[in-house]
C-alpha positions as CSV (number, residue, x, y, z in Angstrom):
1,X,-61.8,187.0,97.1
2,X,-61.7,186.4,93.0
3,X,-62.0,183.0,92.1
4,X,-59.6,183.5,89.3
5,X,-56.7,184.7,91.0
6,X,-54.1,182.1,91.9
7,X,-50.3,182.6,93.7
8,X,-47.7,180.2,95.1
9,X,-47.3,182.1,98.5
10,X,-50.0,182.9,101.0
11,X,-50.8,186.6,100.7
12,X,-53.2,189.5,99.3
13,X,-55.2,189.2,96.3
14,X,-54.1,192.0,93.9
15,X,-57.2,193.5,92.7
16,X,-58.8,193.6,96.2
17,X,-56.1,193.5,98.7
18,X,-57.9,190.3,100.9
19,X,-56.4,187.8,102.1
20,X,-56.3,184.7,99.2
21,X,-58.2,181.6,100.7
22,X,-56.2,178.0,100.7
23,X,-58.2,175.7,98.8
24,X,-57.8,172.0,97.8
25,X,-55.9,171.3,94.5
26,X,-56.5,167.8,92.4
27,X,-53.0,166.8,91.1
28,X,-53.4,165.7,87.7
29,X,-49.9,165.2,86.9
30,X,-49.8,162.5,89.5
31,X,-49.6,158.6,88.8
32,X,-51.5,158.0,91.9
33,X,-53.6,160.5,91.4
34,X,-53.8,161.9,94.7
35,X,-55.4,165.2,96.1
36,X,-53.0,168.1,97.6
37,X,-54.7,169.5,100.8
38,X,-53.7,173.0,102.0
39,X,-54.1,173.9,105.4
40,X,-58.2,175.1,106.3
41,X,-57.9,179.1,106.1
42,X,-58.3,181.3,109.1
43,X,-61.7,183.3,109.7
44,X,-60.8,186.6,108.4
45,X,-59.3,184.9,105.3
46,X,-62.5,183.2,104.6
47,X,-64.3,186.1,105.3
48,X,-62.8,189.2,104.8
49,X,-63.3,190.2,101.0
50,X,-65.1,187.2,99.5
51,X,-65.8,189.0,96.0
52,X,-66.0,186.1,94.1
53,X,-65.0,185.9,90.7
54,X,-65.1,189.5,90.2
55,X,-62.6,192.7,89.5
56,X,-63.5,196.0,91.3
57,X,-64.8,197.5,88.1
58,X,-67.3,194.4,87.4
59,X,-68.3,195.2,91.0
60,X,-69.4,198.5,90.0
61,X,-71.1,197.4,86.6
62,X,-73.4,194.8,88.8
63,X,-74.1,197.8,91.2
64,X,-75.3,200.4,88.3
65,X,-77.4,197.5,86.3
66,X,-79.1,196.3,90.0
67,X,-79.9,199.9,90.6
68,X,-81.6,200.7,87.2
69,X,-83.5,197.3,87.4
70,X,-84.2,198.2,91.1
71,X,-86.1,201.4,89.9
72,X,-88.9,199.8,88.3
73,X,-89.2,197.6,91.3
74,X,-89.5,200.0,94.0
75,X,-92.1,201.9,91.6
76,X,-94.6,198.9,91.5
77,X,-94.2,198.3,95.2
78,X,-96.4,199.3,97.7
79,X,-93.8,201.9,99.1
80,X,-94.2,205.0,96.7
81,X,-98.1,204.5,97.7
82,X,-97.3,204.9,101.3
83,X,-95.1,207.7,100.9
84,X,-96.3,209.7,98.2
85,X,-99.7,208.4,97.7
86,X,-98.7,207.5,94.1
87,X,-99.4,204.6,92.2
88,X,-97.8,203.8,89.1
89,X,-99.5,202.8,86.1
90,X,-101.0,199.5,85.6
91,X,-101.1,197.0,82.8
92,X,-101.4,193.4,82.1
93,X,-98.6,191.3,84.3
94,X,-97.6,194.5,85.6
95,X,-97.8,192.8,89.1
96,X,-95.5,190.7,88.0
97,X,-92.6,193.0,87.2
98,X,-91.0,193.4,90.7
99,X,-91.0,189.5,90.6
100,X,-89.6,189.8,87.1
101,X,-86.7,192.5,87.9
102,X,-86.2,191.5,91.6
103,X,-85.2,187.9,89.9
104,X,-82.5,189.7,87.9
105,X,-81.3,191.3,90.7
106,X,-81.0,188.5,92.7
107,X,-78.9,186.3,90.3
108,X,-77.1,188.5,88.6
109,X,-76.2,191.7,91.5
110,X,-76.5,188.7,94.5
111,X,-74.6,185.8,92.6
112,X,-71.1,187.2,94.0
113,X,-72.8,186.5,97.7
114,X,-74.1,183.1,97.0
115,X,-71.0,182.0,95.4
116,X,-69.2,183.4,98.5
117,X,-71.4,181.5,100.8
118,X,-70.8,178.4,99.0
119,X,-67.2,178.7,99.5
120,X,-67.8,179.8,103.3
121,X,-69.8,176.4,103.8
122,X,-67.5,174.4,101.7
123,X,-65.0,175.4,104.1
124,X,-66.8,174.8,107.3
125,X,-66.3,178.6,108.1
126,X,-69.9,180.4,107.8
127,X,-69.4,184.6,107.5
128,X,-70.4,187.5,106.2
129,X,-71.3,185.9,102.5
130,X,-73.2,183.1,104.6
131,X,-75.3,185.9,106.3
132,X,-76.2,187.9,103.4
133,X,-77.2,184.9,101.4
134,X,-79.3,183.6,103.9
135,X,-81.4,187.3,104.5
136,X,-81.6,187.7,100.7
137,X,-82.8,184.2,100.1
138,X,-85.3,184.3,102.6
139,X,-86.4,187.6,101.4
140,X,-86.5,185.9,97.7
141,X,-88.5,183.1,97.9
142,X,-90.7,184.3,100.5
143,X,-91.6,186.7,98.3
144,X,-92.3,184.6,95.1
145,X,-94.5,182.8,97.5
146,X,-96.5,186.0,98.4
147,X,-96.7,186.9,94.6
148,X,-98.0,183.3,93.5
149,X,-100.4,183.3,96.4
150,X,-101.4,186.6,95.7
151,X,-100.4,186.6,99.7
152,X,-99.3,190.2,101.5
153,X,-96.0,191.5,102.6
154,X,-93.7,190.8,99.2
155,X,-90.2,192.3,100.2
156,X,-89.0,192.4,96.2
157,X,-88.4,196.1,96.6
158,X,-86.3,195.7,100.1
159,X,-84.5,192.5,98.5
160,X,-83.4,194.3,95.2
161,X,-82.3,197.9,97.5
162,X,-80.4,195.5,100.0
163,X,-78.3,193.8,97.2
164,X,-77.7,197.3,95.4
165,X,-76.7,198.9,98.5
166,X,-74.4,196.0,99.4
167,X,-73.0,196.0,96.1
168,X,-71.9,200.0,96.3
169,X,-70.7,199.2,100.1
170,X,-68.3,196.1,98.7
171,X,-67.1,198.5,95.5
172,X,-66.1,201.4,97.9
173,X,-64.2,199.0,100.4
174,X,-62.6,197.4,97.5
175,X,-61.1,200.4,96.3
176,X,-60.0,201.3,100.1
177,X,-58.4,197.7,100.4
178,X,-56.8,198.3,96.8
179,X,-55.4,201.6,97.6
180,X,-54.1,200.2,100.7
181,X,-52.2,197.6,98.4
182,X,-50.7,200.4,95.9
183,X,-47.6,201.1,97.6
184,X,-47.1,197.6,97.2
185,X,-48.2,197.2,93.7
186,X,-45.6,200.3,92.7
187,X,-43.1,197.9,93.7
188,X,-43.8,195.7,91.4
189,X,-43.8,198.1,88.3
190,X,-40.4,199.4,89.5
191,X,-38.5,197.3,87.2
192,X,-37.6,198.2,83.6
193,X,-38.8,196.6,80.8
194,X,-34.9,195.6,79.0
195,X,-31.8,196.1,79.8
196,X,-28.9,197.2,77.6
197,X,-26.6,194.0,78.1
198,X,-22.9,193.8,76.8
199,X,-21.8,190.4,75.4
200,X,-18.5,190.2,73.5
201,X,-18.3,193.8,73.2
202,X,-21.2,194.5,71.7
203,X,-24.7,195.9,73.0
204,X,-28.0,193.8,72.9
205,X,-31.2,194.8,74.0
206,X,-32.6,192.1,75.6
207,X,-36.0,191.5,78.1
208,X,-35.3,190.9,82.0
209,X,-36.3,187.0,81.2
210,X,-33.1,187.1,79.3
211,X,-30.9,188.7,81.8
212,X,-28.0,185.8,83.5
213,X,-26.0,186.0,86.1
214,X,-22.4,187.5,85.4
215,X,-23.7,189.7,82.2
216,X,-22.5,193.0,82.1
217,X,-25.5,195.6,81.8
218,X,-25.0,199.2,81.0
219,X,-27.1,201.4,83.0
220,X,-27.5,205.4,81.8
221,X,-28.3,208.4,83.4
222,X,-31.7,208.3,84.5
223,X,-32.5,204.6,83.9
224,X,-33.8,202.1,86.6
225,X,-31.7,199.5,87.8
226,X,-32.8,196.3,85.6
227,X,-31.0,193.8,88.2
228,X,-29.2,193.0,91.6
229,X,-25.4,193.9,91.0
230,X,-22.0,195.2,91.4
231,X,-20.6,198.3,89.7
232,X,-17.7,197.2,87.3
233,X,-17.2,200.3,85.8
234,X,-18.0,204.1,85.9
235,X,-19.6,206.6,89.0
236,X,-22.7,207.4,89.8
237,X,-25.3,208.5,92.4
238,X,-28.4,206.3,92.6
239,X,-31.8,206.6,94.2
240,X,-32.5,204.3,96.5
241,X,-35.7,206.0,98.1
242,X,-38.1,203.1,97.1
243,X,-36.0,200.8,99.7
244,X,-34.7,203.1,102.2
245,X,-37.1,205.9,102.1
246,X,-34.6,208.3,102.3
247,X,-34.4,210.8,99.3
248,X,-30.9,211.9,99.0
249,X,-28.8,209.8,96.2
250,X,-26.1,207.7,97.1
251,X,-22.8,207.6,95.7
252,X,-22.0,204.5,93.8
253,X,-18.7,203.7,92.4
254,X,-16.6,200.3,91.5
255,X,-17.2,197.6,93.8
256,X,-20.4,199.2,95.2
257,X,-23.5,197.4,95.2
258,X,-27.1,198.3,93.3
259,X,-30.5,197.3,93.9
260,X,-32.9,196.3,91.1
261,X,-35.8,198.9,90.6
262,X,-33.3,201.9,92.0
263,X,-32.6,205.0,89.2
264,X,-29.7,206.1,87.9
265,X,-28.2,209.8,88.2
266,X,-26.4,211.8,86.2
267,X,-23.2,209.1,85.6
268,X,-23.2,205.8,83.3
269,X,-21.9,202.8,85.1
270,X,-21.5,199.2,83.8
271,X,-23.0,196.4,86.6
272,X,-22.4,193.1,86.5
273,X,-25.3,191.2,87.3
274,X,-25.3,188.9,90.8
275,X,-29.2,188.3,91.3
276,X,-32.0,188.1,88.8
277,X,-35.9,187.2,89.0
278,X,-37.2,186.2,92.6
279,X,-33.6,186.1,94.0
280,X,-33.2,190.1,93.8
281,X,-33.7,192.3,97.0
282,X,-37.0,193.9,95.5
283,X,-38.5,190.2,94.8
284,X,-37.5,189.7,98.8
285,X,-39.2,192.6,100.0
286,X,-42.0,191.9,98.3
287,X,-42.3,188.3,99.4
288,X,-41.6,189.6,103.2
289,X,-44.4,191.8,103.1
290,X,-46.7,189.2,101.6
291,X,-45.8,186.9,104.2
292,X,-46.0,189.3,107.1
293,X,-49.8,190.2,105.8
294,X,-50.4,186.8,105.9
295,X,-49.3,185.8,109.4
296,X,-51.8,186.8,112.4
297,X,-51.4,189.2,114.9
298,X,-52.8,188.4,118.4
299,X,-55.8,190.9,117.6
300,X,-56.4,189.7,114.5
301,X,-57.0,185.9,116.2
302,X,-59.4,187.8,118.9
303,X,-60.9,189.4,115.7
304,X,-61.0,186.2,113.8
305,X,-62.6,184.4,117.1
306,X,-65.4,187.4,117.7
307,X,-66.3,187.7,114.0
308,X,-66.9,183.8,113.9
309,X,-69.1,183.9,117.0
310,X,-71.0,187.0,115.9
311,X,-72.1,184.8,112.9
312,X,-73.3,181.8,114.9
313,X,-75.4,184.4,117.1
314,X,-76.6,186.4,114.1
315,X,-78.3,183.5,113.0
316,X,-79.7,182.1,116.5
317,X,-80.7,186.3,117.0
318,X,-82.5,186.2,113.3
319,X,-84.7,183.1,114.1
320,X,-85.6,184.1,117.6
321,X,-86.8,187.2,116.2
322,X,-88.6,185.6,113.4
323,X,-90.3,183.2,116.3
324,X,-90.5,185.7,118.4
325,X,-92.7,188.5,116.2
326,X,-95.0,185.4,114.9
327,X,-96.0,184.7,118.7
328,X,-96.6,188.2,119.1
329,X,-99.2,188.1,116.6
330,X,-97.3,189.9,113.8
331,X,-97.7,189.0,110.3
332,X,-95.3,186.4,108.7
333,X,-94.4,189.0,106.4
334,X,-93.1,191.3,109.1
335,X,-91.6,188.6,110.8
336,X,-89.8,188.0,108.3
337,X,-88.3,191.3,107.2
338,X,-87.1,191.2,111.0
339,X,-85.1,188.2,110.4
340,X,-83.8,189.6,107.1
341,X,-82.7,192.9,108.9
342,X,-81.1,190.9,111.7
343,X,-78.9,188.7,109.6
344,X,-78.0,191.8,107.4
345,X,-77.1,193.9,110.0
346,X,-75.2,191.4,112.0
347,X,-72.6,190.4,109.0
348,X,-69.1,190.5,110.7
349,X,-67.6,192.1,107.6
350,X,-66.5,195.2,109.6
351,X,-65.0,192.9,112.1
352,X,-62.9,191.0,109.8
353,X,-61.7,194.1,108.1
354,X,-60.6,195.8,110.9
355,X,-57.1,194.1,111.6
356,X,-56.0,192.7,108.3
357,X,-56.7,195.8,106.1
358,X,-54.6,198.3,109.1
359,X,-51.8,195.3,109.4
360,X,-51.6,195.3,105.5
361,X,-51.0,199.0,105.1
362,X,-48.5,198.9,108.5
363,X,-46.6,196.2,106.8
364,X,-46.6,198.0,103.6
365,X,-45.4,201.4,105.0
366,X,-42.9,199.7,106.9
367,X,-41.2,198.2,103.9
368,X,-41.6,201.8,102.0
369,X,-39.3,203.1,104.8
370,X,-36.8,200.1,105.1
371,X,-37.6,198.0,107.3
372,X,-39.0,194.8,106.7
373,X,-41.2,193.3,109.1
374,X,-41.0,188.9,108.8
375,X,-43.8,188.8,111.3
376,X,-46.7,190.4,112.2
377,X,-46.2,189.4,115.5
378,X,-43.0,191.0,115.8
379,X,-44.7,194.7,114.8
380,X,-47.0,194.4,117.6
381,X,-44.4,193.2,119.9
382,X,-42.3,196.6,119.3
383,X,-45.4,198.9,120.9
384,X,-44.8,197.0,124.0
385,X,-40.6,197.5,124.6
386,X,-39.4,198.4,127.6
387,X,-35.9,198.2,127.1
388,X,-33.8,198.5,123.7
389,X,-30.4,196.7,124.0
390,X,-27.6,197.4,121.7
391,X,-24.6,195.5,120.4
392,X,-22.5,198.5,120.1
393,X,-20.1,197.5,117.2
394,X,-21.6,198.7,113.7
395,X,-24.9,200.1,115.4
396,X,-24.5,202.4,117.8
397,X,-20.8,203.3,116.0
398,X,-19.8,203.4,112.3
399,X,-18.0,200.0,112.8
400,X,-15.0,201.9,110.7
401,X,-12.0,201.4,112.7
402,X,-8.9,203.3,112.4
403,X,-5.4,202.9,114.4
404,X,-4.9,205.7,116.4
405,X,-1.8,205.0,118.5
406,X,0.8,201.7,118.5
407,X,2.6,201.0,121.6
408,X,5.6,198.7,121.5
409,X,7.0,197.1,124.3
410,X,9.7,195.1,122.7
411,X,10.7,196.1,118.7
412,X,9.7,198.1,116.6
413,X,6.2,199.4,115.7
414,X,6.5,197.9,112.2
415,X,7.7,194.7,113.8
416,X,4.4,194.3,115.5
417,X,2.4,195.9,113.2
418,X,3.6,192.7,110.5
419,X,2.8,189.7,113.3
420,X,-0.8,191.8,113.8
421,X,-1.4,191.9,110.1
422,X,-0.4,188.7,109.0
423,X,-2.8,186.5,111.7
424,X,-5.5,189.2,111.1
425,X,-5.5,189.0,107.5
426,X,-7.4,185.8,107.6
427,X,-9.9,187.9,109.8
428,X,-13.3,189.8,108.7
429,X,-13.4,191.7,111.9
430,X,-13.7,195.6,111.7
431,X,-10.7,195.7,113.9
432,X,-8.9,193.3,111.9
433,X,-9.5,195.0,109.0
434,X,-8.3,198.4,110.3
435,X,-4.8,196.9,111.4
436,X,-4.3,195.1,108.0
437,X,-5.1,198.8,106.6
438,X,-3.0,200.4,108.8
439,X,0.2,197.9,107.7
440,X,-0.6,198.7,104.0
441,X,-0.7,202.6,104.6
442,X,2.6,202.2,106.1
443,X,3.8,199.7,103.5
444,X,4.4,197.2,106.1
445,X,5.3,193.9,104.3
446,X,3.6,191.0,106.3
447,X,4.1,187.2,105.7
448,X,1.1,184.7,105.2
449,X,0.1,182.9,108.7
450,X,-0.7,179.4,108.9
451,X,-3.3,177.3,111.1
452,X,-5.2,180.8,111.9
453,X,-8.1,180.0,114.5
454,X,-10.4,182.3,116.0
455,X,-10.5,182.4,119.8
456,X,-14.1,183.7,120.6
457,X,-15.1,186.4,122.0
458,X,-11.0,187.1,122.2
459,X,-9.2,187.4,119.3
460,X,-7.2,185.2,116.6
461,X,-4.2,182.9,116.8
462,X,-1.8,181.9,114.1
463,X,1.5,180.4,113.1
464,X,3.7,183.3,111.5
465,X,7.5,182.5,111.0
466,X,7.5,179.3,113.0
467,X,5.7,181.4,116.1
468,X,2.6,181.7,117.7
469,X,1.1,185.1,117.7
470,X,-1.8,186.0,119.4
471,X,-4.0,189.0,118.6
472,X,-7.0,190.1,120.5
473,X,-8.5,191.8,123.4
474,X,-7.3,191.6,127.3
475,X,-8.8,188.3,127.2
476,X,-6.3,187.0,124.8
477,X,-3.5,187.5,127.3
478,X,-4.5,184.4,129.1
479,X,-4.5,182.4,126.3
480,X,-1.0,183.5,125.6
481,X,0.0,183.2,129.2
482,X,1.1,187.0,129.4
483,X,0.5,189.3,132.5
484,X,0.6,193.1,132.2
485,X,3.1,194.9,133.8
486,X,1.5,198.0,136.2
487,X,3.0,200.5,134.1
488,X,2.2,199.5,131.0
489,X,-1.5,198.6,132.1
490,X,-1.9,202.1,133.1
491,X,-0.6,203.4,129.8
492,X,-3.7,201.1,128.5
493,X,-6.3,202.2,130.8
494,X,-5.8,205.7,129.8
495,X,-6.5,204.9,126.1
496,X,-9.7,202.7,126.9
497,X,-10.7,205.7,129.3
498,X,-10.8,207.7,126.0
499,X,-13.3,205.2,124.1
500,X,-10.6,203.3,122.2
501,X,-10.4,199.7,121.7
502,X,-6.9,198.2,122.6
503,X,-5.5,195.2,121.0
504,X,-2.4,193.3,122.1
505,X,-0.3,191.0,120.4
506,X,1.8,188.3,121.5
507,X,4.5,186.4,119.7
508,X,6.4,183.6,121.1
509,X,4.7,184.2,124.6
510,X,6.4,187.8,124.5
511,X,4.4,190.8,124.4
512,X,5.3,192.9,121.8
513,X,2.7,195.8,122.6
514,X,-0.5,197.3,122.0
515,X,-2.4,198.6,119.2
516,X,-5.1,201.4,120.5
517,X,-8.3,202.0,117.8
518,X,-11.1,203.8,117.7
519,X,-14.8,203.6,116.1
520,X,-16.8,206.6,115.5
521,X,-20.0,206.8,117.4
522,X,-22.8,207.5,114.8
523,X,-24.5,211.1,115.2
524,X,-27.9,209.5,114.6
525,X,-27.6,207.4,117.6
526,X,-27.7,210.3,120.2
527,X,-30.9,211.4,118.4
528,X,-32.3,207.8,118.5
529,X,-31.4,207.2,122.5
530,X,-33.0,210.7,123.0
531,X,-36.1,210.0,120.9
532,X,-36.2,206.2,122.7
533,X,-35.9,207.9,126.2
534,X,-38.8,210.7,125.4
535,X,-40.8,207.4,124.3
536,X,-40.2,206.0,128.2
537,X,-38.2,203.3,126.9
538,X,-35.2,202.1,128.7
539,X,-31.3,202.1,126.6
540,X,-28.9,199.1,127.1
541,X,-25.6,198.6,125.5
542,X,-23.2,195.2,125.6
543,X,-19.9,194.9,123.9
544,X,-16.8,193.1,123.9
545,X,-15.1,195.7,124.8
546,X,-13.4,196.7,128.0
547,X,-15.3,198.2,130.9
548,X,-13.4,201.5,130.2
549,X,-14.5,201.9,126.3
550,X,-17.9,200.7,127.7
551,X,-18.3,203.2,130.0
552,X,-17.1,205.8,127.8
553,X,-19.4,204.9,125.0
554,X,-22.5,205.0,127.9
555,X,-21.5,208.0,129.6
556,X,-21.2,209.7,125.6
557,X,-24.3,208.6,124.5
558,X,-26.4,209.0,128.3
559,X,-27.0,205.1,128.0
560,X,-28.9,203.9,131.1
561,X,-27.2,200.4,131.3
562,X,-24.1,198.4,129.7
563,X,-22.3,194.9,129.9
564,X,-18.9,194.9,128.5
565,X,-16.9,192.0,128.0
566,X,-19.3,190.2,126.5
567,X,-18.8,187.2,124.6
568,X,-20.6,186.2,121.5
569,X,-22.0,183.2,123.4
570,X,-23.3,185.2,126.5
571,X,-25.3,187.8,124.7
572,X,-28.4,185.6,124.8
573,X,-27.6,185.6,128.5
574,X,-27.8,189.3,128.9
575,X,-31.4,189.4,127.1
576,X,-32.6,187.0,129.7
577,X,-30.5,188.9,132.3
578,X,-33.2,192.1,131.2
579,X,-36.2,189.7,131.0
580,X,-36.0,188.2,134.4
581,X,-36.6,191.7,135.5
582,X,-40.3,191.6,133.7
583,X,-38.8,193.9,131.0
584,X,-39.6,193.7,127.5
585,X,-36.7,193.7,125.6
586,X,-36.2,194.7,122.1
587,X,-32.6,193.3,120.7
588,X,-31.0,195.2,117.6
589,X,-27.3,193.3,116.2
590,X,-26.5,193.0,113.1
591,X,-27.5,189.3,112.8
592,X,-24.4,188.1,112.3
593,X,-23.0,186.3,115.5
594,X,-25.7,187.7,117.7
595,X,-28.4,185.3,116.2
596,X,-29.3,183.5,119.5
597,X,-29.7,186.9,121.8
598,X,-32.1,188.0,118.7
599,X,-34.0,185.1,118.8
600,X,-34.1,185.3,123.2
601,X,-35.5,188.5,122.7
602,X,-39.0,189.8,122.9
603,X,-38.2,191.5,119.3
604,X,-35.1,190.8,117.3
605,X,-34.1,193.6,115.2
606,X,-31.3,193.3,112.9
607,X,-29.7,196.7,111.9
608,X,-27.5,197.4,108.4
609,X,-28.7,194.2,106.7
610,X,-28.4,195.9,103.5
611,X,-29.4,193.8,100.6
612,X,-29.7,190.7,103.2
613,X,-33.3,189.6,103.6
614,X,-32.5,186.3,104.7
615,X,-31.8,187.0,108.7
616,X,-33.7,183.9,110.3
617,X,-33.2,185.2,113.8
618,X,-34.9,188.6,113.5
619,X,-38.3,189.7,113.4
620,X,-37.6,193.0,111.9
621,X,-34.8,193.7,109.4
622,X,-33.4,197.6,109.0
623,X,-32.2,198.0,105.6
624,X,-30.2,200.7,106.8
625,X,-27.8,201.2,109.5
626,X,-29.6,203.9,111.0
627,X,-30.7,203.4,114.6
628,X,-33.2,206.3,114.4
629,X,-35.2,203.4,112.5
630,X,-35.8,202.0,116.0
631,X,-38.0,204.8,116.9
632,X,-40.0,205.0,113.9
633,X,-40.8,201.0,114.2
634,X,-41.8,201.9,117.8
635,X,-44.2,204.6,116.9
636,X,-45.6,203.0,113.7
637,X,-46.5,199.6,116.2
638,X,-48.3,202.1,118.7
639,X,-50.0,203.6,115.5
640,X,-51.0,200.5,114.1
641,X,-52.4,199.0,117.3
642,X,-54.1,202.1,118.1
643,X,-56.0,202.2,115.0
644,X,-56.7,198.2,115.3
645,X,-58.5,198.9,118.4
646,X,-60.6,201.9,117.0
647,X,-61.7,199.8,114.3
648,X,-62.4,196.9,116.7
649,X,-64.3,199.7,118.7
650,X,-66.3,200.6,116.2
651,X,-67.0,197.3,114.7
652,X,-68.2,196.0,117.6
653,X,-70.1,198.6,119.3
654,X,-72.0,199.1,116.1
655,X,-73.5,195.7,116.2
656,X,-74.5,196.2,120.1
657,X,-76.5,199.4,119.0
658,X,-77.7,197.7,115.6
659,X,-78.5,194.2,116.5
660,X,-81.4,195.5,118.5
661,X,-83.1,197.9,116.7
662,X,-83.1,195.4,113.6
663,X,-84.9,192.9,116.0
664,X,-87.1,195.5,116.3
665,X,-86.9,196.3,120.3
666,X,-88.0,199.4,119.8
667,X,-91.0,198.7,117.7
668,X,-93.5,200.1,120.0
669,X,-91.6,203.6,119.9
670,X,-91.9,203.8,116.2
671,X,-88.4,203.1,115.2
672,X,-87.6,199.8,113.3
673,X,-85.0,199.3,110.9
674,X,-86.0,198.1,107.2
675,X,-83.3,195.8,105.7
676,X,-82.3,198.2,103.1
677,X,-81.5,200.5,106.1
678,X,-80.1,197.6,107.8
679,X,-77.7,197.1,104.8
680,X,-76.9,200.9,104.6
681,X,-75.7,200.8,107.7
682,X,-73.6,197.6,107.5
683,X,-72.1,199.0,104.6
684,X,-71.2,202.2,106.4
685,X,-69.9,200.3,108.9
686,X,-67.3,198.9,106.6
687,X,-66.4,201.9,104.8
688,X,-65.9,203.9,108.4
689,X,-63.7,201.1,108.9
690,X,-61.3,200.9,105.8
691,X,-61.2,204.7,105.6
692,X,-60.1,204.8,108.9
693,X,-57.3,202.3,108.9
694,X,-56.2,204.6,105.4
695,X,-55.6,207.3,107.7
696,X,-52.5,205.2,108.8
697,X,-51.0,205.4,105.3
698,X,-51.2,209.2,105.4
699,X,-49.6,209.6,108.8
700,X,-45.8,210.0,109.2
701,X,-43.6,208.3,111.5
């Protein structure tokens, strides 16, 4: 932890990537002078990476100073004589050299651990720093006593070597964690420092802080977009790979949205600024990633609990070991040495790092691929999904309807299209927009409707030329009080059997006819469904369309089961139905009219969200409208879980094996872990966990 780092939101330290601790803040501006008390941090937040007050480079500096000072301490200890029959030159006061240099190492190199222990104890969450501080303090103060009273068994060389190795281990770990956060750090560097703004016909170069909503900015070829906005003039291709993970540039023209941080291609465009600063999509992505990293998964909760109890066990085990060696006749020095070794070897740092580091890498990796994890539990849930339930329109299909056929019963095609377009002009539905487009294409003039209102799940009603007009699916006929003739019914069924959506138009209680529209299936849908099935996942679909249309889409895409004529308010019930069969269900929708279903599902995924990162009902948000990203989410979830299990296995397995050795269980066989060796093993276990987590960063999904 870096004591100088402050942030408004919970998240990770920008220097080492560890969880930031919450703290009590004295409100000096309050008239009452009350304290603002934040929640107590989790054990992982309190123990993972307490690099108190120092940056990565400072840790390396402390290591080198401690390493250099350790050399004379070792030379003037009894170790060289035991191993090499070498005795360092003696001079007046040379007996106190180990004490002097070890004191410098203890207070200079070991201060980071002492400060971290103070923070842990203040938070009432003893952990890694507490154990290390207890170990080095015991060794240091016992050695002072032994030196001053000329007792045998000083532990100065063990103390300095222990601190030096711990500093090196923490530096390596911090570098690994910092590298894991590199992708998220890079996002913050994507924005340009300056922007070219056109005001009153003149060009000004201003800093980003001076940009205002409504400004027109000029973006030249190769330049980065300074803020979210809409193209008002010009055409170009923009590289959005930082947002979507796709390297292919996206065509932009007048009316297209552009995102801050993306790179302009070979065209010059003028963009009206719509979002700045913290409102931009890029800031939203970073905020979501930080919040997801700050949230806890079930595995992390388990690791927190295990690490906490390991700390308690280590303290008791250390003192039991000390007493046992004393009772067996060992000297005070040997017993203290065993105590220090046990405290060091049992440090739960690897256990505390095992899950948060993997989660940090996975959420950042997800963001780089264009899917934003709002809750870490959502990513964890993805690995257990057994059924993926798609909302058809706009997910499996393009949602870009086109009129294929007009079937008139009474009156002309233009007359029917005129009434339909009039009412639909007040709707934003895919189908309504397609009918209005067709009317404009045919140059059909339509009047402004009155009193338009939605008929949920069925269509729309309005008053046109003083007559009631209903436009919608088959269910709208009931509202309009109209029954289909048998021969017309057969015609409609033929169109629906070909996958077309049929919209009926009723005016003044008279059926004018029907309009057949088709939606194009996404090619990506076939690939996504095939890959999901290979992962052992069943596919379900629901739609407001008729049975015939739903069956045609299901057959085309080889979907296992489907629900037709589903009203918006019935979607959550369909999710419940699948869950009642014991299945873990992921719901995929657009986050607009299926919010209850997304919330009900074990995993809610909002697809095609674009720059909207504020969809509350979804645990995961997909920027692109590509169902293949569902496959990537599940694969990433399984890879993440696998890495977490590997790390937890190593962290716990290491303690199970190393703790008895440190206590001296095999001392009779000549196998005893010195405190310095224990420190080396503990540091190596942490580095192994960090490096293993880093492999996730490099794996493809």
